[in-house]
N, C-alpha and C positions, 0 to 999 in steps of 0.2 A: 095255281092262278091266284091264290090269296096273297102271294108275295108281291104282286104288281108287275111281274115281268112281261105280261101281255100288253100292258098300257105304257107305251113310251111317249115321250114328248113329240108332238107332230109339228110344232112351229119352230122356226129358226129364231135364234136370238136377234134382236133388233140391231142393225148395223149403224154405226155412228155416221152422222152426216159429214161429208168432206168439209174440211176447214176452208173458208173463203177469206180472201184478202178484203181489206176495208173497201167499201163501195164496189166490190166485185171487179176490180181492175185486173186485166189480163192483157198481155201483149202477144199472145200466141197467134192471133189472126193477122197481125201486121208485122211480119218478120222481115228481116233484111233491110233493104233500102226503102221499103214502102212507108214505114213509120216516120223516118226523118223527112221524107218528101212531103207527107201530109202535114207534119208539124210546120215545116218551112212554108208550105202553101197557106196555112192558117195565119202565120205571122205576116207574110207578105200581103195577104188580102186585108188584114187588120190595119197594117201600115197604110195601105191604099185608102181605106175608109177615113183614117185620121188625116191623111194629107188632103183628101177632098174636102173635109170639113174646115180646113185652115183657110181655104180660098174664100175671100170676102166678096169681091166684085168680079163679075165676068161680063163680057160683051155678048157672046152667044152662049147661053147656059145649057142648051139642049144636050151638047156633048158631055158636059160636066154632070148633068143629071143622069145620063145614060151610064157614065163611068161610076157614079155613085151606086146605081142600082146593081151593076155587074159586080163591083167590088164587095158590096154588102152581101149579095147573094152568094158569092164565092166564099166569103168568110163564114156565113151561117151553114152552108152545105159542108164545108170542110170540118167544122165543129161537129156537125151531125155524123159525118163519117167516122171521125175519131171517137165519138161517144158510142157509136154502135159497135165498132170493131174492137175497142179497148175496154168494154165492160161486158157484163153477163147478158146484156140485151141481145147479143148475137146468138147465144144458145137459146134464149127465151123465144125469139122470133123464128129461128130456124134458118138454115142456109138458103132455102128456096125463096123465102120471103125477103131476106136481106138482098138477094140478087135482084128481085123485082123492085125493091126500094131504090 
């Protein structure tokens, strides 16, 4: 017992943390056709917002204001979806909370 054979190491060596990409970008949650569709959706909604802002005068502006609200909301929501699914935020929140969101 004096040679130390009884006392072995009981803890495992510390594992290295997995290497992450800059800003935690990952494309594994938007595979196939879903990523290009979301990117095109964001581009089209941004173009709609820009086109709406070009209009200077209108006779009945209620439809134009509604279009502005819808296009701006679509742009912001598509950016939110891209940010959640293409970053580490998906793993941080968990799949159940992302589905509720």
